[in-house]
KEKE-3310 file (N, C-alpha, C; in steps of 0.2 Angstrom, whole numbers, plus 5000, padded with zeros to 4 digits):
npx = (4946:4959:4956:4966:4978:4993:5008:5015:5032:5044:5051:5067:5077:5080:5092:5084:5082:5088:5078:5076:5085:5076:5068:5072:5066:5059:5051:5034:5032:5026:5018:5014:5004:5002:4989:4993:5005:5000:4992:5002:5009:4999:4997:5009:5008:4998:5002:5013:5008:4994:4985:4972:4971:4962:4952:4950:4959:4969:4973:4976:4987:4996:4998:5004:5015:5022:5029:5038:5046:5052:5061:5069:5074:5070:5063:5052:5038:5042:5055:5055:5048:5058:5068:5062:5061:5074:5080:5090:5091:5079:5075:5070:5058:5052:5052:5043:5031:5030:5027:5014:5006:4993:4992:4983:4978:4974:4976:4967:4958:4942:4936:4928:4933:4944:4939:4931:4941:4948:4938:4932:4940:4953:4951:4945:4956:4965:4961:4961:4975:4990:5000:5013:5013:5016:5006:5001:5000:4995:4997:4993:4998:5001:5005:5010:5011:5001:4991:4997:5003:4992:4986:4996:4994:4981:4984:4994:4985:4978:4987:4986:4980:4990:5003:5010:5014:5019:5019:5019:5018:5017:5020:5017:5021:5020:5027:5042:5045:5035:5036:5048:5045:5035:5044:5052:5042:5038:5027:5017:5009:4995:4991:4989:4978:4966:4968:4963:4966:4972:4977:4986:4996:5001:5008:5015:5029:5031:5037:5051:5059:5068:5059:5047:5029:5028:5025:5031:5031:5033:5047:5043:5032:5035:5044:5036:5032:5036:5043:5041:5044:5032:5025:5009:5005:5014:5020:5018:5023:5023:5032:5024:5007:4996:4986:4978:4973:4974:4968:4964:4954:4961:4958:4948:4954:4957:4954:4941:4946:4959:4956:4951:4962:4970:4963:4962:4975:4977:4968:4975:4986:4981:4978:4968:4953:4957:4957:4951:4951:4943:4941:4927:4921:4922:4919:4918:4909:4904:4916:4925:4928:4935:4930:4921:4907:4908:4904:4900:4913:4922:4929:4931:4942:4936:4941)
npy = (4897:4889:4884:4881:4883:4891:4894:4909:4912:4922:4935:4937:4949:4965:4978:4993:5006:5022:5037:5053:5067:5077:5091:5107:5123:5126:5136:5136:5133:5144:5146:5154:5153:5158:5159:5156:5149:5138:5132:5129:5119:5110:5106:5099:5089:5082:5078:5070:5060:5058:5062:5072:5087:5098:5113:5114:5110:5117:5121:5109:5105:5115:5112:5099:5103:5112:5103:5097:5107:5112:5101:5101:5114:5125:5142:5148:5146:5149:5147:5133:5128:5131:5123:5111:5111:5112:5101:5088:5074:5069:5065:5075:5077:5065:5065:5075:5070:5059:5066:5071:5061:5051:5037:5026:5011:4994:4978:4964:4973:4978:4965:4956:4954:4946:4935:4931:4929:4918:4908:4908:4914:4909:4895:4895:4900:4890:4880:4886:4891:4885:4870:4873:4887:4900:4908:4924:4939:4956:4969:4984:5001:4998:5004:5003:4989:4981:4976:4967:4958:4953:4947:4937:4929:4924:4916:4907:4900:4893:4884:4872:4875:4881:4878:4868:4875:4887:4904:4922:4938:4954:4970:4986:5004:5022:5029:5029:5028:5021:5009:5004:5002:4992:4982:4979:4973:4975:4979:4990:4982:4985:4987:4975:4970:4967:4955:4938:4928:4915:4916:4926:4921:4911:4917:4928:4935:4939:4953:4956:4963:4977:4978:4976:4976:4976:4967:4955:4951:4934:4925:4916:4921:4934:4931:4928:4940:4954:4969:4984:5000:5008:5019:5023:5031:5030:5021:5004:4987:4970:4954:4943:4940:4946:4938:4942:4958:4970:4985:4996:5009:5020:5025:5034:5046:5051:5059:5057:5055:5050:5039:5031:5029:5022:5010:5004:5001:4991:4982:4978:4972:4960:4943:4931:4928:4934:4944:4960:4970:4983:4997:4997:5009:5013:5012:5006:5013:5023:5022:5016:4999:4983:4973:4961:4963:4956:4956:4968:4979:4970:4964:4955:4949:4942:4938)
npz = (5041:5051:5068:5076:5089:5092:5102:5105:5104:5113:5104:5098:5106:5098:5095:5098:5088:5092:5094:5086:5093:5106:5100:5103:5109:5096:5086:5079:5062:5052:5037:5022:5008:4991:4980:4967:4970:4976:4966:4958:4965:4967:4954:4952:4961:4956:4943:4947:4955:4953:4962:4966:4972:4972:4975:4988:4997:5002:5015:5020:5013:5017:5030:5029:5021:5029:5038:5030:5024:5036:5038:5026:5028:5022:5021:5016:5004:4991:4990:4993:4982:4972:4976:4973:4959:4955:4959:4954:4957:4960:4973:4982:4976:4979:4993:4995:4990:4999:5011:5009:5005:5011:5023:5027:5034:5038:5046:5038:5034:5028:5028:5021:5008:5009:5014:5003:4994:4999:4999:4987:4975:4975:4973:4961:4953:4955:4947:4935:4932:4926:4930:4933:4934:4944:4957:4956:4965:4967:4978:4976:4980:4994:5006:5023:5024:5029:5021:5011:5019:5025:5014:5012:5024:5021:5010:5015:5024:5015:5008:5000:4988:4980:4983:4976:4964:4968:4974:4974:4981:4976:4983:4982:4982:4982:4991:4999:5012:5019:5013:5017:5031:5029:5024:5035:5043:5057:5070:5080:5094:5096:5083:5078:5084:5078:5071:5071:5085:5084:5071:5073:5082:5075:5064:5068:5078:5095:5103:5114:5129:5123:5112:5117:5117:5104:5088:5076:5059:5054:5047:5037:5032:5028:5017:5007:5001:4991:4991:4982:4974:4966:4955:4952:4942:4932:4918:4919:4918:4917:4917:4917:4917:4931:4943:4953:4959:4971:4974:4983:4990:4985:4972:4975:4977:4965:4949:4937:4923:4927:4935:4924:4916:4925:4928:4916:4914:4924:4919:4908:4914:4920:4920:4910:4918:4929:4945:4950:4965:4972:4984:4996:4996:4983:4965:4948:4941:4927:4921:4908:4904:4903:4912:4921:4932:4948:4962:4975:4973:4968:4953:4937:4925:4910:4898)
capx = (4953:4960:4956:4972:4982:5000:5011:5021:5039:5046:5055:5074:5077:5085:5093:5079:5085:5086:5074:5079:5085:5071:5069:5072:5064:5058:5045:5030:5034:5020:5019:5009:5004:4998:4985:4998:5009:4996:4990:5008:5011:4994:4998:5015:5006:4993:5006:5017:5004:4987:4981:4968:4970:4957:4953:4948:4964:4975:4975:4979:4994:5000:5000:5009:5021:5026:5034:5043:5050:5057:5066:5073:5077:5067:5059:5046:5036:5045:5062:5054:5047:5064:5072:5059:5062:5081:5083:5092:5091:5072:5074:5066:5051:5050:5051:5037:5025:5029:5024:5007:5001:4989:4993:4978:4977:4974:4976:4960:4953:4936:4937:4924:4937:4949:4934:4930:4948:4949:4933:4930:4945:4959:4949:4944:4962:4969:4958:4963:4982:4994:5003:5019:5012:5015:5001:5004:4995:4998:4994:4995:4997:5001:5006:5015:5012:4996:4987:5000:5004:4985:4985:5000:4991:4976:4988:4997:4980:4976:4993:4985:4978:4995:5009:5014:5017:5022:5016:5022:5014:5020:5018:5020:5018:5024:5030:5047:5046:5030:5039:5053:5041:5033:5049:5054:5037:5037:5021:5014:5004:4988:4990:4988:4973:4961:4970:4961:4972:4975:4981:4991:5001:5004:5012:5019:5033:5030:5044:5052:5064:5067:5054:5040:5023:5028:5025:5035:5029:5038:5051:5040:5027:5039:5047:5031:5030:5041:5041:5044:5042:5029:5020:5003:5004:5019:5018:5021:5021:5026:5034:5019:5001:4994:4980:4974:4976:4971:4970:4958:4953:4966:4955:4944:4958:4959:4948:4938:4951:4965:4954:4950:4968:4973:4959:4964:4982:4975:4965:4980:4990:4977:4977:4961:4950:4960:4952:4953:4948:4944:4938:4920:4918:4924:4916:4920:4903:4906:4923:4925:4933:4933:4930:4914:4906:4907:4901:4902:4920:4926:4928:4935:4943:4934:4944)
capy = (4896:4884:4887:4878:4889:4890:4898:4914:4913:4929:4937:4939:4956:4968:4984:4997:5012:5028:5042:5059:5071:5081:5098:5113:5130:5126:5139:5133:5136:5147:5147:5157:5150:5161:5155:5154:5144:5132:5129:5126:5113:5105:5103:5095:5083:5078:5075:5065:5055:5057:5064:5078:5091:5102:5120:5114:5106:5122:5121:5102:5106:5120:5108:5094:5106:5115:5098:5095:5113:5112:5096:5104:5120:5131:5146:5150:5142:5150:5143:5126:5127:5132:5117:5105:5112:5112:5095:5083:5067:5066:5063:5080:5076:5059:5067:5079:5066:5056:5070:5073:5056:5048:5030:5023:5004:4989:4971:4962:4979:4976:4957:4952:4953:4941:4929:4929:4927:4911:4903:4907:4916:4904:4889:4896:4901:4884:4876:4890:4891:4879:4867:4876:4894:4903:4912:4931:4944:4962:4974:4991:5006:4994:5008:5000:4982:4977:4972:4962:4953:4949:4942:4931:4925:4920:4911:4902:4896:4889:4882:4867:4878:4884:4876:4864:4879:4893:4911:4928:4944:4961:4975:4992:5010:5027:5032:5025:5027:5016:5003:5002:5000:4986:4977:4977:4969:4976:4983:4990:4977:4987:4987:4968:4968:4965:4949:4933:4926:4909:4918:4930:4917:4907:4921:4934:4934:4944:4956:4957:4968:4983:4977:4975:4980:4975:4960:4955:4946:4929:4925:4912:4925:4939:4929:4928:4947:4958:4976:4988:5007:5009:5025:5021:5036:5028:5015:4998:4981:4964:4949:4938:4943:4945:4934:4946:4964:4974:4992:4998:5016:5024:5029:5040:5053:5053:5061:5051:5053:5046:5032:5028:5026:5017:5004:5001:4998:4985:4977:4975:4968:4954:4937:4929:4925:4937:4948:4966:4972:4990:4998:4997:5016:5014:5008:5007:5016:5028:5020:5011:4994:4976:4969:4959:4964:4950:4958:4975:4981:4965:4963:4949:4949:4936:4935)
capz = (5043:5056:5075:5080:5093:5093:5107:5103:5108:5113:5099:5101:5107:5094:5097:5095:5086:5095:5091:5085:5099:5106:5098:5109:5107:5089:5085:5074:5056:5049:5030:5018:5001:4987:4975:4961:4972:4978:4960:4955:4969:4966:4948:4953:4965:4951:4938:4949:4959:4951:4967:4964:4978:4971:4977:4995:5001:5003:5022:5021:5010:5021:5036:5027:5018:5034:5041:5025:5024:5042:5037:5021:5030:5018:5026:5013:4999:4985:4991:4992:4975:4968:4978:4969:4952:4954:4961:4949:4959:4961:4980:4985:4974:4983:5000:4995:4989:5005:5016:5007:5004:5017:5023:5032:5032:5044:5044:5037:5032:5023:5028:5016:5002:5011:5014:4996:4991:5002:4998:4979:4970:4975:4970:4954:4950:4955:4941:4929:4931:4924:4936:4934:4934:4951:4958:4956:4968:4968:4982:4974:4986:5000:5013:5028:5023:5032:5016:5008:5024:5026:5009:5013:5029:5018:5005:5019:5026:5009:5004:4996:4982:4976:4985:4971:4959:4971:4974:4975:4982:4975:4987:4979:4985:4979:4997:5001:5020:5021:5010:5022:5036:5027:5023:5042:5046:5064:5071:5087:5096:5095:5076:5076:5088:5074:5069:5075:5089:5081:5065:5076:5085:5070:5059:5071:5084:5100:5105:5121:5131:5119:5107:5121:5114:5096:5085:5070:5054:5054:5041:5032:5029:5024:5011:5001:4999:4988:4991:4977:4973:4959:4955:4948:4936:4927:4914:4922:4915:4921:4912:4916:4920:4937:4944:4958:4960:4976:4974:4987:4994:4982:4967:4977:4977:4958:4945:4932:4918:4930:4936:4918:4914:4929:4927:4909:4915:4928:4915:4904:4918:4923:4915:4909:4924:4935:4949:4953:4971:4974:4990:4996:4994:4976:4960:4942:4937:4924:4919:4902:4906:4900:4917:4923:4939:4952:4968:4976:4974:4965:4946:4935:4918:4908:4892)
cpx = (4953:4959:4962:4976:4989:5002:5016:5027:5041:5052:5062:5075:5082:5086:5088:5083:5083:5083:5078:5079:5079:5072:5068:5070:5063:5051:5041:5032:5027:5022:5013:5010:5000:4994:4989:5002:5006:4994:4996:5010:5005:4995:5004:5012:5002:4997:5011:5013:4997:4982:4978:4967:4964:4958:4952:4953:4970:4977:4979:4986:4998:5002:5005:5016:5026:5031:5040:5048:5055:5062:5071:5077:5075:5063:5053:5045:5040:5052:5061:5052:5053:5068:5069:5061:5070:5084:5084:5091:5084:5070:5070:5059:5048:5048:5045:5031:5024:5026:5017:5003:4999:4990:4989:4977:4977:4974:4969:4955:4948:4937:4933:4928:4941:4945:4933:4936:4949:4944:4931:4936:4950:4957:4948:4951:4966:4967:4961:4970:4985:4998:5010:5019:5011:5009:5004:4999:4999:4994:4997:4993:4996:5002:5011:5015:5006:4992:4991:5001:4997:4984:4990:4997:4985:4979:4990:4991:4977:4981:4991:4983:4983:5002:5013:5017:5020:5018:5020:5017:5019:5017:5021:5017:5023:5029:5035:5048:5041:5033:5044:5050:5038:5038:5052:5049:5036:5031:5019:5009:4997:4986:4987:4982:4967:4962:4967:4967:4975:4979:4987:4997:5004:5009:5016:5023:5031:5036:5044:5058:5063:5062:5047:5035:5023:5027:5029:5032:5035:5041:5047:5034:5030:5042:5042:5030:5037:5039:5045:5041:5039:5024:5015:5002:5009:5017:5022:5018:5025:5027:5028:5013:4999:4987:4975:4977:4971:4973:4964:4959:4959:4962:4951:4948:4959:4953:4946:4943:4957:4963:4953:4957:4971:4969:4961:4971:4981:4972:4970:4985:4987:4977:4970:4959:4953:4955:4955:4948:4949:4940:4930:4917:4920:4920:4919:4914:4906:4913:4922:4930:4930:4932:4922:4913:4904:4902:4903:4910:4925:4924:4933:4936:4941:4938:4950)
cpy = (4892:4887:4884:4884:4886:4894:4903:4913:4920:4930:4939:4946:4959:4975:4989:5004:5018:5033:5048:5063:5076:5088:5103:5119:5131:5130:5136:5136:5138:5149:5150:5155:5155:5157:5152:5148:5137:5129:5126:5119:5108:5102:5098:5088:5079:5075:5069:5059:5053:5060:5071:5082:5095:5109:5120:5111:5111:5121:5114:5102:5110:5116:5103:5097:5109:5110:5097:5101:5114:5107:5098:5110:5126:5135:5149:5146:5143:5147:5136:5124:5127:5125:5111:5105:5111:5105:5090:5076:5064:5065:5068:5079:5070:5061:5071:5075:5062:5060:5072:5067:5053:5040:5027:5016:5000:4982:4969:4968:4977:4968:4953:4950:4947:4934:4926:4926:4920:4906:4902:4908:4911:4897:4889:4896:4895:4880:4880:4890:4885:4876:4870:4884:4897:4908:4919:4936:4950:4967:4981:4996:5002:4997:5004:4993:4978:4973:4966:4956:4949:4944:4936:4927:4921:4915:4906:4897:4892:4887:4877:4869:4881:4882:4872:4869:4886:4899:4916:4934:4950:4966:4981:4998:5016:5030:5027:5024:5021:5009:5000:4999:4993:4980:4975:4972:4970:4981:4984:4985:4978:4987:4980:4966:4965:4958:4943:4930:4920:4911:4922:4926:4913:4911:4927:4932:4940:4946:4956:4962:4975:4983:4975:4979:4980:4968:4961:4949:4940:4928:4921:4916:4931:4937:4928:4935:4951:4965:4980:4995:5007:5015:5023:5025:5034:5023:5009:4992:4976:4959:4944:4942:4942:4941:4938:4952:4967:4981:4996:5005:5020:5028:5034:5047:5055:5055:5056:5050:5049:5039:5028:5025:5021:5010:5000:4998:4991:4980:4973:4970:4961:4949:4935:4926:4929:4942:4955:4968:4979:4991:4998:5004:5018:5010:5010:5010:5022:5028:5015:5006:4987:4971:4967:4961:4958:4951:4965:4975:4975:4964:4958:4950:4942:4933:4940)
cpz = (5050:5063:5079:5083:5094:5099:5104:5107:5108:5108:5102:5101:5102:5096:5094:5094:5090:5091:5090:5092:5100:5104:5103:5106:5099:5089:5079:5067:5052:5041:5027:5011:4997:4983:4969:4964:4974:4971:4957:4958:4968:4959:4948:4956:4960:4946:4940:4952:4957:4956:4966:4970:4978:4974:4985:4999:5003:5010:5023:5018:5014:5027:5034:5025:5024:5037:5036:5024:5030:5041:5032:5023:5026:5022:5022:5007:4992:4985:4990:4985:4971:4970:4974:4962:4950:4956:4955:4951:4960:4968:4983:4983:4978:4990:5000:4995:4996:5011:5015:5006:5011:5017:5028:5030:5039:5041:5043:5036:5027:5022:5023:5010:5003:5011:5007:4992:4993:4999:4991:4975:4970:4972:4963:4950:4950:4949:4934:4927:4930:4930:4938:4934:4941:4951:4959:4959:4969:4973:4980:4979:4992:5006:5017:5028:5026:5027:5013:5013:5026:5020:5010:5019:5025:5013:5010:5022:5021:5005:4999:4989:4978:4978:4980:4965:4962:4971:4976:4976:4981:4979:4985:4982:4982:4985:4999:5008:5022:5018:5015:5028:5035:5027:5030:5045:5054:5065:5078:5088:5095:5088:5074:5080:5084:5071:5073:5079:5086:5075:5068:5078:5080:5065:5062:5077:5089:5103:5112:5122:5127:5115:5111:5118:5107:5094:5078:5065:5054:5047:5035:5028:5025:5018:5005:4998:4997:4988:4986:4976:4966:4960:4950:4942:4931:4923:4917:4918:4918:4916:4911:4919:4927:4938:4949:4959:4965:4975:4977:4991:4991:4977:4969:4977:4970:4955:4940:4927:4921:4932:4930:4916:4918:4929:4921:4910:4919:4924:4911:4908:4920:4917:4915:4916:4930:4938:4950:4959:4972:4981:4990:4995:4987:4971:4953:4938:4934:4920:4913:4904:4903:4905:4919:4931:4943:4958:4970:4977:4971:4957:4943:4927:4915:4902:4891)
residu = (MET:SER:ASP:HIS:LEU:ASN:ILE:ILE:ARG:GLY:ALA:LYS:ALA:GLU:ALA:LYS:PRO:ALA:GLY:PRO:PRO:ALA:ALA:ALA:ASN:LEU:GLU:PRO:LEU:ARG:ILE:ALA:ILE:THR:ASP:ALA:GLN:TYR:ALA:LYS:LEU:ALA:LYS:LEU:VAL:TYR:SER:LEU:SER:GLY:ILE:ASN:LEU:GLY:ASP:SER:LYS:LYS:GLU:LEU:LEU:LYS:ALA:ARG:LEU:ALA:LYS:ARG:MET:ARG:THR:THR:GLY:CYS:ARG:ASP:VAL:SER:GLU:PHE:ILE:CYS:ARG:LEU:GLU:GLU:ASP:GLN:THR:GLY:GLN:GLU:LEU:VAL:GLY:PHE:LEU:ASP:CYS:ILE:THR:THR:ASN:LYS:THR:ASP:PHE:PHE:ARG:GLU:SER:GLN:HIS:PHE:ASP:PHE:LEU:ALA:THR:GLU:VAL:LEU:ARG:GLN:LEU:ASP:LYS:LEU:CYS:GLY:PRO:SER:GLU:PRO:LEU:ARG:VAL:TRP:SER:ALA:ALA:CYS:SER:THR:GLY:GLU:GLU:PRO:TYR:THR:LEU:ALA:MET:VAL:LEU:GLN:GLU:ASN:ARG:ASP:LEU:TRP:ALA:ARG:ARG:GLY:ALA:VAL:ILE:LEU:ALA:SER:ASP:ILE:ASP:THR:GLN:VAL:LEU:GLN:HIS:GLY:GLN:ARG:GLY:ILE:TYR:GLN:GLN:GLU:ARG:ALA:ALA:CYS:ILE:PRO:ARG:ASN:ILE:LEU:VAL:ARG:TYR:PHE:GLN:LYS:GLY:GLY:ASN:ALA:TRP:ALA:GLY:HIS:VAL:ARG:VAL:LYS:PRO:GLU:LEU:ARG:LYS:LEU:VAL:GLU:PHE:ARG:LYS:ILE:ASN:LEU:MET:ASP:GLN:PHE:CYS:PHE:ASP:ARG:PRO:MET:HIS:VAL:ILE:PHE:CYS:ARG:ASN:VAL:MET:ILE:TYR:PHE:ASP:LYS:PRO:THR:GLN:GLN:ARG:LEU:VAL:GLN:LYS:PHE:HIS:ASP:CYS:LEU:GLY:LYS:GLY:GLY:TYR:LEU:PHE:VAL:GLY:HIS:SER:GLU:SER:LEU:THR:GLY:ILE:LYS:HIS:GLY:LEU:SER:PHE:VAL:ARG:PRO:ALA:VAL:TYR:ARG:LYS:GLU:SER)
# end
């Protein structure tokens, strides 16, 4: 990547939304979950998201559920389960999943992947793709947007390999709140501390006044990324195949049958020569697939 330094101009101050009023005299919500209730909720989580809570996550679920129950006004688990079952809009189910999913991400997380993307993958795809075929990259389970914006920075630093035909990055997640965060593209300054300074000043605006201590992704980067709600457990298909799929540190929460189904769907979405990146703590060992091993946590569809 270039070492050229630009100067960040102070971002135009925006009205910072007021936070919720401080809660007064709120007693901690103590909940009790029977084994039957836990099994029912765990089954619901598995069916909706593929996340396998297992028998050891009861305390985790209780902690996450307490916050959601306070929000909804439910005083016990039975009432909350009834609320879930009777909800016709699906919004309560979405809120429930939002409160139990973990969103841990950073810019340039597992940086070897982005180095390999820049030095090898983009050059290979440039030769493979037709002159009018846009480069299509998917950040699955994108959380608050750090991964897709990192992908966008890598693409911008290598524009000569795709500019003549265009590129689009699809950023998806099951959690609606983190998608909204990603669309705004505003982050606390310490969240961006791992970004090389020359890259930071090129692609981020520094906030001032009400937004002091924050940075915002510049419009030219944001326009490369399309945020969309996608549940990886649903059937999904695209009009045209993907060239690169990032789905990292997600499958560790799934059991083998769920991993098998998901990898097969990724295989079907990839075009010939396309790449699948998984987390370095993950592998496709024990999963039947038609992908070739390239290097740790990187696989390619050969045909």
